[in-house]
SEZARO-975905 format. One record per residue (C-alpha): residue number from 1; chain; x, y, z. Coordinates in Angstrom, 2 decimals, padded with zeros to 5 digits, m for minus. Example, Ala and Ser with C-alpha at 12.3 -4.5 7.8 and 13.67 -1.06 7.14 Angstrom:
2
ATOM 1 A 012.30 m004.50 007.80
ATOM 2 A 013.67 m001.06 007.14
END
This chain:
192
ATOM 1 A m000.03 m000.01 000.09
ATOM 2 A 001.32 003.35 m000.88
ATOM 3 A 001.62 006.14 001.44
ATOM 4 A m001.04 008.30 m000.44
ATOM 5 A m003.31 005.15 m000.16
ATOM 6 A m002.85 005.08 003.68
ATOM 7 A m003.61 008.74 003.93
ATOM 8 A m006.62 008.47 001.43
ATOM 9 A m009.91 007.90 003.68
ATOM 10 A m012.26 004.90 003.42
ATOM 11 A m014.94 007.30 001.55
ATOM 12 A m012.43 008.51 m000.86
ATOM 13 A m011.34 004.83 m001.42
ATOM 14 A m014.85 003.46 m001.93
ATOM 15 A m015.62 006.57 m004.18
ATOM 16 A m012.66 005.64 m006.51
ATOM 17 A m013.43 001.98 m006.33
ATOM 18 A m016.91 002.67 m007.52
ATOM 19 A m015.45 004.59 m010.45
ATOM 20 A m013.41 001.64 m011.29
ATOM 21 A m010.04 002.01 m009.66
ATOM 22 A m009.14 m001.58 m009.04
ATOM 23 A m006.12 m000.61 m006.69
ATOM 24 A m008.54 001.58 m004.47
ATOM 25 A m010.93 m001.48 m003.96
ATOM 26 A m008.06 m003.52 m002.88
ATOM 27 A m006.65 m000.96 m000.38
ATOM 28 A m010.14 m000.88 001.16
ATOM 29 A m010.30 m004.72 001.20
ATOM 30 A m007.09 m004.93 002.80
ATOM 31 A m007.83 m001.90 005.56
ATOM 32 A m011.10 m003.17 006.35
ATOM 33 A m011.47 m007.23 005.74
ATOM 34 A m009.75 m008.42 009.22
ATOM 35 A m012.54 m006.07 011.16
ATOM 36 A m015.27 m007.57 009.14
ATOM 37 A m013.74 m011.10 009.53
ATOM 38 A m013.50 m010.47 013.20
ATOM 39 A m017.07 m009.08 013.53
ATOM 40 A m018.70 m012.10 011.47
ATOM 41 A m016.30 m014.52 013.89
ATOM 42 A m017.37 m013.19 017.02
ATOM 43 A m021.06 m012.84 015.85
ATOM 44 A m021.35 m016.45 014.72
ATOM 45 A m018.23 m018.43 016.35
ATOM 46 A m017.81 m020.15 013.08
ATOM 47 A m014.63 m019.47 011.20
ATOM 48 A m016.08 m020.65 007.77
ATOM 49 A m019.44 m018.55 008.11
ATOM 50 A m017.09 m015.67 008.82
ATOM 51 A m014.84 m016.27 005.92
ATOM 52 A m018.22 m016.47 003.80
ATOM 53 A m019.79 m013.25 005.37
ATOM 54 A m016.54 m011.40 004.62
ATOM 55 A m016.57 m012.43 001.10
ATOM 56 A m020.34 m011.52 000.83
ATOM 57 A m019.52 m008.06 002.25
ATOM 58 A m017.05 m007.19 m000.34
ATOM 59 A m019.00 m008.41 m003.04
ATOM 60 A m021.92 m006.34 m002.05
ATOM 61 A m019.57 m003.47 m002.22
ATOM 62 A m018.47 m004.28 m005.42
ATOM 63 A m022.26 m004.59 m006.51
ATOM 64 A m023.95 m001.77 m004.69
ATOM 65 A m021.19 000.32 m003.14
ATOM 66 A m022.63 003.68 m004.96
ATOM 67 A m025.54 002.92 m002.25
ATOM 68 A m023.32 004.13 000.52
ATOM 69 A m024.12 007.59 001.77
ATOM 70 A m021.37 009.40 003.92
ATOM 71 A m024.18 011.46 005.50
ATOM 72 A m025.62 008.50 007.40
ATOM 73 A m022.05 007.22 008.51
ATOM 74 A m018.87 005.88 008.13
ATOM 75 A m017.66 003.26 005.59
ATOM 76 A m016.52 001.11 008.46
ATOM 77 A m020.19 001.27 009.92
ATOM 78 A m021.56 000.53 006.47
ATOM 79 A m019.42 m002.30 005.99
ATOM 80 A m020.44 m003.74 009.48
ATOM 81 A m023.90 m002.96 008.81
ATOM 82 A m023.87 m005.27 005.59
ATOM 83 A m021.70 m007.82 007.63
ATOM 84 A m024.56 m007.84 010.44
ATOM 85 A m027.12 m008.68 007.63
ATOM 86 A m024.85 m011.61 006.17
ATOM 87 A m024.24 m012.97 009.56
ATOM 88 A m028.23 m013.01 010.52
ATOM 89 A m029.34 m014.35 007.02
ATOM 90 A m026.32 m017.11 007.42
ATOM 91 A m027.17 m018.18 010.86
ATOM 92 A m030.93 m018.17 010.02
ATOM 93 A m030.26 m020.48 006.90
ATOM 94 A m028.08 m022.60 009.01
ATOM 95 A m030.55 m023.22 011.65
ATOM 96 A m032.37 m025.53 009.16
ATOM 97 A m029.39 m027.92 009.01
ATOM 98 A m028.88 m030.43 011.86
ATOM 99 A m025.04 m031.24 012.50
ATOM 100 A m024.11 m034.70 011.93
ATOM 101 A m021.39 m034.64 014.62
ATOM 102 A m019.21 m032.23 016.50
ATOM 103 A m015.57 m032.53 015.07
ATOM 104 A m013.15 m030.20 016.78
ATOM 105 A m011.55 m027.41 014.50
ATOM 106 A m007.92 m026.98 013.83
ATOM 107 A m007.45 m024.52 016.71
ATOM 108 A m009.17 m026.72 019.25
ATOM 109 A m007.28 m029.82 018.53
ATOM 110 A m004.07 m027.64 018.56
ATOM 111 A m004.93 m026.37 022.08
ATOM 112 A m005.83 m029.84 023.40
ATOM 113 A m002.37 m031.18 022.17
ATOM 114 A m000.43 m028.31 023.78
ATOM 115 A 001.20 m028.81 027.49
ATOM 116 A m000.19 m025.57 028.82
ATOM 117 A 000.52 m024.46 032.33
ATOM 118 A m002.45 m024.31 034.73
ATOM 119 A m002.43 m020.43 034.41
ATOM 120 A m002.96 m020.57 030.75
ATOM 121 A m005.39 m023.09 030.89
ATOM 122 A m007.56 m021.20 033.35
ATOM 123 A m007.26 m018.22 031.22
ATOM 124 A m008.15 m020.13 028.08
ATOM 125 A m011.33 m021.73 029.97
ATOM 126 A m012.29 m018.15 030.83
ATOM 127 A m012.19 m016.91 027.42
ATOM 128 A m013.83 m019.83 026.02
ATOM 129 A m016.63 m019.32 028.38
ATOM 130 A m017.11 m015.53 027.80
ATOM 131 A m016.92 m016.42 024.27
ATOM 132 A m019.82 m019.12 024.61
ATOM 133 A m021.43 m016.39 026.58
ATOM 134 A m021.52 m013.84 024.21
ATOM 135 A m022.41 m016.38 021.31
ATOM 136 A m025.44 m017.17 023.79
ATOM 137 A m026.79 m013.81 023.68
ATOM 138 A m029.65 m012.95 021.36
ATOM 139 A m028.59 m011.74 018.14
ATOM 140 A m029.57 m007.95 018.82
ATOM 141 A m027.74 m007.96 022.17
ATOM 142 A m024.60 m010.06 020.99
ATOM 143 A m024.30 m007.25 018.31
ATOM 144 A m023.69 m004.41 020.37
ATOM 145 A m021.29 m006.23 022.66
ATOM 146 A m019.19 m007.23 019.73
ATOM 147 A m019.33 m003.77 018.25
ATOM 148 A m018.71 m001.69 021.69
ATOM 149 A m016.97 m003.93 023.69
ATOM 150 A m014.92 m006.15 021.16
ATOM 151 A m014.39 m003.64 018.26
ATOM 152 A m014.26 m000.68 020.45
ATOM 153 A m016.72 001.32 018.58
ATOM 154 A m018.61 004.42 020.06
ATOM 155 A m022.26 004.27 020.68
ATOM 156 A m022.74 006.36 017.80
ATOM 157 A m020.67 004.37 015.36
ATOM 158 A m022.68 001.31 016.48
ATOM 159 A m025.84 002.91 016.01
ATOM 160 A m024.90 003.80 012.51
ATOM 161 A m023.62 000.20 011.60
ATOM 162 A m027.02 m000.88 013.16
ATOM 163 A m029.37 001.49 011.81
ATOM 164 A m030.91 002.24 015.08
ATOM 165 A m030.74 005.14 017.72
ATOM 166 A m027.97 005.94 020.20
ATOM 167 A m030.22 005.21 023.03
ATOM 168 A m031.03 001.87 021.82
ATOM 169 A m027.53 000.90 021.54
ATOM 170 A m026.77 002.08 025.11
ATOM 171 A m029.93 000.21 026.47
ATOM 172 A m028.99 m002.96 024.52
ATOM 173 A m025.32 m002.79 025.71
ATOM 174 A m026.51 m002.47 029.41
ATOM 175 A m028.96 m005.10 029.17
ATOM 176 A m026.57 m007.19 027.31
ATOM 177 A m023.73 m006.91 029.88
ATOM 178 A m026.20 m007.58 032.82
ATOM 179 A m026.93 m010.89 030.77
ATOM 180 A m023.51 m011.87 030.44
ATOM 181 A m022.76 m011.21 034.03
ATOM 182 A m025.56 m013.65 035.01
ATOM 183 A m024.25 m016.17 032.90
ATOM 184 A m020.78 m015.83 034.23
ATOM 185 A m022.21 m015.87 037.71
ATOM 186 A m024.28 m019.11 036.98
ATOM 187 A m021.22 m020.67 035.65
ATOM 188 A m019.05 m020.09 038.50
ATOM 189 A m021.83 m021.50 040.66
ATOM 190 A m021.94 m024.50 038.65
ATOM 191 A m018.24 m025.15 039.10
ATOM 192 A m017.62 m024.20 042.77
END
């Protein structure tokens, strides 16, 4: 990426990409695909689905990027909004299928194979239990936790991505944090 592309705003890159500049699209993709992937992964808990969603988001940008309105929010919020819709659509679609069996993914198998200290194991279990608690939240609460707490978006940016009022983001986040706290307390009591 050239220093000029680093200085170029996301909105300018998108505008240039919509005018046919492939380098601008590539620069926007390199800049934002990691965040879109992490959002999709944190919303779904599934690597394959996150990869599919990331691809779908940027295909949507190619097809409909001209619909972006800078008056309504940032390019990042626009991308998160598309990703959110893709994740929810994929999760709804996948609910129709019953899994045949649970096969551990590569990371889980590597985790089990490593010899870790007790501290690392405890930390890993805590992270996993928080991840599972977040995934167990209803989608409208999970998405505000992912955007505000994990992606460190402001309430305004999250509201733009979710196409809702800032007050809605605040109330959902407050409720979601309370739900997470209760889930973690229940887990702690179960293992005590």
